[in-house]
C-alpha positions as CSV (number, residue, x, y, z in Angstrom):
1,X,85.1,122.7,77.3
2,X,87.1,125.0,79.5
3,X,85.6,127.5,82.0
4,X,87.0,131.0,82.7
5,X,90.0,131.1,84.9
6,X,88.0,133.0,87.6
7,X,84.4,134.3,88.0
8,X,84.0,138.0,87.3
9,X,80.5,138.6,88.7
10,X,78.1,137.1,91.4
11,X,76.2,134.9,88.9
12,X,79.4,133.3,87.6
13,X,80.6,132.8,91.2
14,X,77.5,130.7,92.0
15,X,77.8,128.8,88.7
16,X,81.5,128.1,89.4
17,X,80.6,126.8,92.9
18,X,78.0,124.4,91.4
19,X,80.7,123.0,89.1
20,X,82.9,122.3,92.1
21,X,85.3,125.2,91.8
22,X,86.8,126.6,95.0
23,X,85.4,130.2,94.9
24,X,84.4,132.8,97.4
25,X,80.6,133.4,97.2
26,X,78.9,136.8,97.7
27,X,78.2,137.5,101.3
28,X,74.4,137.4,100.6
29,X,72.2,137.0,97.5
30,X,71.6,140.3,95.9
31,X,68.8,139.2,93.4
32,X,66.0,136.6,93.3
33,X,68.1,134.7,90.7
34,X,71.0,134.6,93.1
35,X,68.8,133.4,95.9
36,X,67.8,130.4,93.7
37,X,71.5,129.8,92.8
38,X,72.6,130.0,96.4
39,X,70.0,127.3,97.3
40,X,71.2,125.1,94.5
41,X,74.8,125.5,95.7
42,X,73.8,124.3,99.1
43,X,71.8,121.3,97.7
44,X,74.7,120.2,95.5
45,X,77.0,120.4,98.5
46,X,74.6,118.1,100.5
47,X,74.5,115.7,97.6
48,X,78.2,115.5,97.3
49,X,78.4,114.8,101.1
50,X,75.8,112.1,100.8
51,X,77.7,110.5,97.9
52,X,81.0,110.6,99.8
53,X,79.3,109.1,102.9
54,X,77.8,106.4,100.7
55,X,81.1,105.5,99.1
56,X,82.8,105.3,102.5
57,X,80.0,103.0,103.7
58,X,80.5,100.8,100.6
59,X,84.2,100.5,101.4
60,X,83.4,99.8,105.1
61,X,81.5,96.8,103.8
62,X,84.8,95.6,102.3
63,X,83.8,96.2,98.7
64,X,87.5,96.6,97.8
65,X,86.8,96.8,94.1
66,X,84.9,100.1,94.8
67,X,88.0,101.4,96.7
68,X,90.1,100.6,93.6
69,X,87.6,102.4,91.4
70,X,87.8,105.5,93.6
71,X,91.6,105.5,93.4
72,X,91.4,105.0,89.6
73,X,89.2,108.0,89.3
74,X,91.6,110.2,91.3
75,X,89.1,110.8,94.1
76,X,90.7,108.9,97.0
77,X,91.9,111.9,98.8
78,X,88.4,113.5,98.8
79,X,86.5,110.3,99.6
80,X,89.0,108.8,102.1
81,X,91.0,111.6,103.7
82,X,94.1,110.7,105.8
83,X,92.9,109.3,109.1
84,X,89.9,107.4,107.7
85,X,89.7,103.9,109.2
86,X,88.6,101.0,106.9
87,X,87.3,98.0,108.8
88,X,88.7,94.7,107.8
89,X,89.3,91.2,109.2
90,X,92.5,89.1,109.1
91,X,92.5,85.3,109.6
92,X,95.6,84.1,111.4
93,X,94.5,80.5,110.9
94,X,91.2,78.7,110.1
95,X,88.8,79.7,112.8
96,X,91.0,82.4,114.3
97,X,90.0,85.7,112.9
98,X,90.7,89.3,114.2
99,X,89.1,92.6,113.5
100,X,92.1,94.3,111.8
101,X,91.2,97.8,110.5
102,X,93.5,99.8,108.1
103,X,94.3,103.5,108.5
104,X,94.5,105.7,105.4
105,X,97.9,107.1,106.2
106,X,99.0,109.0,103.0
107,X,97.9,110.2,99.6
108,X,100.7,110.4,97.0
109,X,100.9,113.0,94.2
110,X,100.2,110.3,91.6
111,X,96.9,109.4,93.3
112,X,98.1,106.3,95.1
113,X,97.0,105.7,98.7
114,X,99.0,104.2,101.5
115,X,97.2,102.0,104.1
116,X,98.7,100.7,107.4
117,X,97.2,98.4,110.0
118,X,95.9,100.4,113.0
119,X,97.0,97.5,115.3
120,X,100.0,95.2,115.3
121,X,99.8,91.5,114.2
122,X,99.2,89.2,117.1
123,X,102.5,87.3,117.4
124,X,106.1,88.3,117.6
125,X,108.2,87.2,114.7
126,X,112.0,87.3,114.1
127,X,113.1,90.0,111.7
128,X,115.7,87.5,110.9
129,X,117.0,84.4,112.7
130,X,120.6,83.8,113.8
131,X,122.6,82.5,110.8
132,X,125.1,79.7,110.2
133,X,128.8,80.4,110.6
134,X,130.0,78.4,107.7
135,X,128.7,77.0,104.4
136,X,130.4,74.2,102.6
137,X,130.2,75.6,99.0
138,X,129.9,73.5,95.9
139,X,132.7,71.1,96.9
140,X,131.3,70.2,100.4
141,X,133.7,69.4,103.2
142,X,135.3,66.0,104.1
143,X,135.0,64.4,107.6
144,X,137.7,65.6,110.0
145,X,138.6,68.2,112.6
146,X,138.6,71.9,111.5
147,X,138.8,75.3,113.1
148,X,137.8,78.9,112.4
149,X,140.0,81.7,113.7
150,X,138.5,84.9,115.2
151,X,140.2,87.9,113.5
152,X,138.1,90.8,115.1
153,X,136.8,91.1,118.6
154,X,133.1,90.9,119.0
155,X,131.3,91.2,122.4
156,X,133.1,89.5,125.3
157,X,133.0,86.0,123.7
158,X,134.7,86.5,120.4
159,X,138.3,87.4,121.1
160,X,141.0,87.9,118.5
161,X,143.2,84.9,118.0
162,X,140.9,82.4,119.6
163,X,140.0,79.4,117.5
164,X,136.7,77.5,117.2
165,X,137.3,73.7,116.7
166,X,134.7,71.1,115.6
167,X,134.9,67.6,114.3
168,X,132.8,66.3,111.5
169,X,132.1,62.5,111.7
170,X,130.9,62.5,108.2
171,X,131.3,64.8,105.2
172,X,129.3,68.0,104.6
173,X,127.5,68.0,101.3
174,X,127.6,70.9,98.8
175,X,126.1,74.1,100.4
176,X,125.5,72.4,103.7
177,X,125.5,74.9,106.6
178,X,127.4,74.7,110.0
179,X,125.4,76.4,112.7
180,X,126.7,77.2,116.2
181,X,124.2,78.0,118.9
182,X,125.6,81.1,120.6
183,X,122.5,81.6,122.8
184,X,121.7,84.9,121.1
185,X,124.4,86.6,123.2
186,X,127.8,87.9,122.1
187,X,129.1,87.4,125.6
188,X,129.2,83.6,125.0
189,X,132.5,82.2,123.7
190,X,131.6,80.3,120.5
191,X,134.4,77.8,121.2
192,X,133.4,77.0,124.8
193,X,131.4,73.9,124.4
194,X,128.7,75.5,122.3
195,X,126.4,73.1,120.3
196,X,127.0,73.0,116.6
197,X,124.8,71.4,114.0
198,X,125.0,70.6,110.3
199,X,122.0,71.3,108.1
200,X,121.3,71.1,104.4
201,X,120.9,74.7,103.2
202,X,117.7,76.1,104.7
203,X,116.6,72.8,106.2
204,X,115.6,72.2,109.8
205,X,116.7,68.5,109.8
206,X,120.0,68.0,111.7
207,X,122.5,65.9,109.7
208,X,125.1,65.7,112.5
209,X,126.0,67.6,115.6
210,X,128.6,68.1,118.3
211,X,130.2,70.7,120.6
212,X,132.9,73.2,119.9
213,X,136.3,73.3,121.5
214,X,138.9,76.0,122.0
215,X,141.9,73.8,121.1
216,X,142.8,70.8,119.1
217,X,144.6,69.6,116.0
218,X,142.8,70.3,112.8
219,X,142.7,72.1,109.5
220,X,142.0,75.8,109.3
221,X,139.0,76.8,107.3
222,X,139.8,80.5,107.5
223,X,139.0,83.4,109.8
224,X,136.2,85.8,110.4
225,X,136.7,89.2,108.7
226,X,139.4,91.4,110.1
227,X,137.6,94.5,109.0
228,X,134.8,94.4,111.5
229,X,132.4,91.8,113.0
230,X,129.6,92.7,110.5
231,X,131.4,91.5,107.4
232,X,131.6,88.0,105.9
233,X,134.9,86.5,104.8
234,X,134.7,83.9,102.0
235,X,132.6,81.0,103.3
236,X,132.7,82.3,106.9
237,X,129.8,84.5,108.1
238,X,129.9,87.7,110.1
239,X,129.9,87.0,113.9
240,X,127.2,89.5,114.5
241,X,124.8,87.7,112.1
242,X,125.8,84.3,113.6
243,X,124.7,85.5,117.1
244,X,121.8,87.9,116.3
245,X,120.6,87.5,112.7
246,X,120.7,90.0,109.8
247,X,119.1,93.5,109.6
248,X,118.8,93.6,105.8
249,X,115.1,94.0,104.8
250,X,115.5,92.3,101.4
251,X,116.8,89.1,103.0
252,X,114.7,89.2,106.1
253,X,112.4,86.4,107.3
254,X,109.7,89.0,108.2
255,X,109.6,90.3,104.6
256,X,109.0,86.7,103.3
257,X,106.2,86.1,105.8
258,X,104.4,89.3,105.0
259,X,104.5,88.7,101.3
260,X,103.5,85.0,101.3
261,X,100.2,83.2,100.9
262,X,101.9,79.8,101.7
263,X,100.9,77.4,104.4
264,X,102.8,77.0,107.6
265,X,106.4,75.7,107.2
266,X,106.3,76.7,103.5
267,X,106.7,80.4,103.3
268,X,110.4,80.7,104.0
269,X,113.5,80.0,101.9
270,X,117.2,80.9,102.4
271,X,118.1,84.3,101.0
272,X,121.9,83.9,101.4
273,X,124.3,81.0,102.0
274,X,124.1,81.2,105.8
275,X,120.4,82.1,106.1
276,X,118.5,80.0,108.7
277,X,114.7,79.4,109.1
278,X,112.6,81.8,111.1
279,X,111.6,80.5,114.5
280,X,107.9,81.1,113.6
281,X,107.7,78.8,110.6
282,X,104.6,77.1,112.0
283,X,102.6,80.2,111.1
284,X,101.1,80.5,107.6
285,X,102.0,83.5,105.4
286,X,100.4,86.8,106.2
287,X,98.7,87.2,102.8
288,X,96.8,83.9,103.4
289,X,94.8,85.7,106.1
290,X,93.7,88.7,104.0
291,X,90.3,89.1,102.3
292,X,90.9,87.8,98.8
293,X,89.2,90.8,97.3
294,X,91.6,93.1,99.1
295,X,94.6,91.0,98.0
296,X,93.4,91.3,94.4
297,X,93.9,95.0,94.4
298,X,97.2,95.2,96.3
299,X,99.9,95.7,93.7
300,X,103.6,95.0,94.0
301,X,105.4,98.3,94.5
302,X,109.0,99.5,94.8
303,X,110.1,99.7,98.5
304,X,113.3,101.5,99.2
305,X,115.3,100.7,102.4
306,X,118.6,101.9,103.7
307,X,121.4,99.3,104.2
308,X,123.8,99.1,107.1
309,X,127.0,101.1,106.7
310,X,129.3,98.3,107.8
311,X,129.4,96.0,104.9
312,X,130.7,98.5,102.3
313,X,127.7,98.5,99.9
314,X,128.3,100.7,96.9
315,X,124.7,102.0,97.1
316,X,123.4,102.7,100.6
317,X,119.8,102.2,99.5
318,X,118.2,99.0,98.2
319,X,114.9,98.6,96.3
320,X,112.7,95.6,96.8
321,X,109.3,94.7,95.1
322,X,106.7,94.0,97.8
323,X,103.0,93.9,98.2
324,X,103.1,94.2,102.0
325,X,105.9,96.0,103.9
326,X,106.8,97.4,107.3
327,X,107.0,101.2,107.5
328,X,110.4,102.8,107.5
329,X,111.5,105.5,110.0
330,X,110.6,108.4,107.7
331,X,107.2,107.0,106.7
332,X,106.2,107.2,110.4
333,X,107.7,110.7,110.4
334,X,110.6,109.7,112.5
335,X,113.9,111.4,111.6
336,X,115.7,108.8,109.4
337,X,119.4,107.9,109.5
338,X,119.5,108.2,105.7
339,X,117.0,110.0,103.4
340,X,115.3,108.0,100.7
341,X,113.2,105.4,102.5
342,X,109.9,106.9,101.3
343,X,107.7,110.0,101.9
344,X,106.7,110.9,105.5
345,X,103.1,109.9,105.8
346,X,100.6,112.7,106.5
347,X,98.9,110.5,109.2
348,X,102.1,110.5,111.3
349,X,102.9,114.1,110.5
350,X,99.6,114.9,112.0
351,X,100.4,112.8,115.1
352,X,103.7,114.7,115.4
353,X,101.9,118.0,115.3
354,X,99.3,116.7,117.8
355,X,102.3,115.7,120.1
356,X,103.4,119.4,120.0
357,X,106.4,118.9,117.7
358,X,107.5,121.5,115.3
359,X,109.3,118.8,113.2
360,X,109.7,115.0,113.1
361,X,109.7,112.5,115.9
362,X,113.3,111.9,117.0
363,X,115.1,108.6,117.3
364,X,115.9,107.8,120.9
365,X,113.0,109.8,122.3
366,X,109.6,108.6,123.7
367,X,106.2,109.5,122.3
368,X,103.2,107.9,123.8
369,X,101.2,108.9,120.8
370,X,103.2,106.3,118.8
371,X,102.2,103.3,121.1
372,X,100.7,100.4,119.1
373,X,98.4,97.7,120.4
374,X,98.0,94.0,119.7
375,X,95.3,93.2,117.2
376,X,94.2,90.3,119.4
377,X,93.4,92.4,122.5
378,X,93.3,96.0,121.2
379,X,94.5,97.2,124.7
380,X,97.9,95.5,125.1
381,X,100.8,97.7,124.1
382,X,103.4,95.9,122.1
383,X,106.8,96.5,120.5
384,X,106.7,96.9,116.7
385,X,109.3,96.5,114.1
386,X,110.2,99.2,111.5
387,X,112.0,98.0,108.4
388,X,114.8,100.5,108.8
389,X,118.2,99.0,109.7
390,X,120.2,100.6,112.5
391,X,123.0,101.5,110.1
392,X,126.0,101.2,112.3
393,X,125.4,97.4,112.7
394,X,124.4,94.5,110.6
395,X,122.2,92.9,113.2
396,X,120.2,95.7,114.8
397,X,116.8,97.0,113.6
398,X,114.8,100.1,114.5
399,X,111.5,99.6,116.3
400,X,109.0,101.4,118.6
401,X,108.7,100.2,122.2
402,X,105.6,99.7,124.3
403,X,106.2,103.1,125.8
404,X,106.3,104.8,122.4
405,X,110.1,105.1,122.6
406,X,111.9,105.0,119.3
407,X,114.7,102.5,119.8
408,X,116.4,99.4,118.5
409,X,116.5,95.6,119.0
410,X,118.4,92.5,117.7
411,X,117.0,91.1,114.4
412,X,116.5,87.7,116.1
413,X,114.0,89.1,118.6
414,X,110.3,88.1,118.2
415,X,108.6,91.4,117.7
416,X,105.3,92.4,116.1
417,X,104.6,95.0,113.4
418,X,102.0,97.1,111.6
419,X,101.8,95.9,107.9
420,X,101.4,98.5,105.2
421,X,100.5,98.5,101.5
422,X,99.9,101.0,98.7
423,X,96.8,101.0,96.5
424,X,97.7,102.4,93.1
425,X,95.7,103.3,90.0
426,X,95.1,100.1,88.1
427,X,95.6,101.7,84.7
């Protein structure tokens, strides 16, 4: 049944209040009946508070199915307002467990609720590792001496017209990768005696190796892109990705780790022809350390991330399906480079207000209120990744410094992060 749109007398005001309506009560009871009704309104308010406290206590005991029920009933915002901290544990490996609470950071209009780790995971992980410079394709590549010409200047080491020579003592098989160790520094000349290695696609086993040279007699395989150092050209990779890795969330190593339950050395697989394994393969997947009851209620959701602007993508936004993700700039209420990477979370909007801002946090500025701490120590400030690419490059990623500064870093850098997920209605 429906109730009147608004109460028209004191008795109806009290009755509406008992039904949970937001109404203004009379300043004081004017009859004995109203005195009884006023007492009942107060008692019902106390009962609701006790119920809410009990529900929070149940969730604090990690009864994640009860949290799912609260979301399903559409009461998450009332029971677990933004800022509520939900205690939890995460097991890095057998016998190594951390207290890893989640913050309730946002309630969406559809009743879904976003959770984000209060602390950062304990170890730095590459967003993405330096990639191979060449892949052999379906035909492989016969033994012999070859060279790749540099068609666009990159850093101080990659100069236009220079050639990178290498000699294969045996053939590369189909899809094998040629990796040049550039020392994670674009100042290094890739042709100046740098170590090269051949791997099967995605493997860590070296099939053959040698050092590069700046001159020789051999067959040209092609050149790097002449458009910019962030684009691939046929079977030849972008120099920036060869040196520093790739900033595309969908193909990142960190995304694979966060969304995997696999054991150490089993959670990563190549996402493009040049992709190379993370330097932290010896860790098991992040999901393997979660409470199984929590994992059971985390759904796969659409996560939208802006792409870099250098590769010429037709759509600047890309959607992935993830259980766990790193927050984007806008979700931490940091002014984004491109709109569309998710709603600004109310938790961080409140932090911005607490910091005295009239709008969002700004890229390039420092805010101590954004400092994050290592889950292992709780007092050690750490750098943390965001998933947003620094759009002017294919290898730089946004992150927050130990000072709270909003800056950038190379994708190959080992940095921590604050995992997030969304609990949705199950029906």
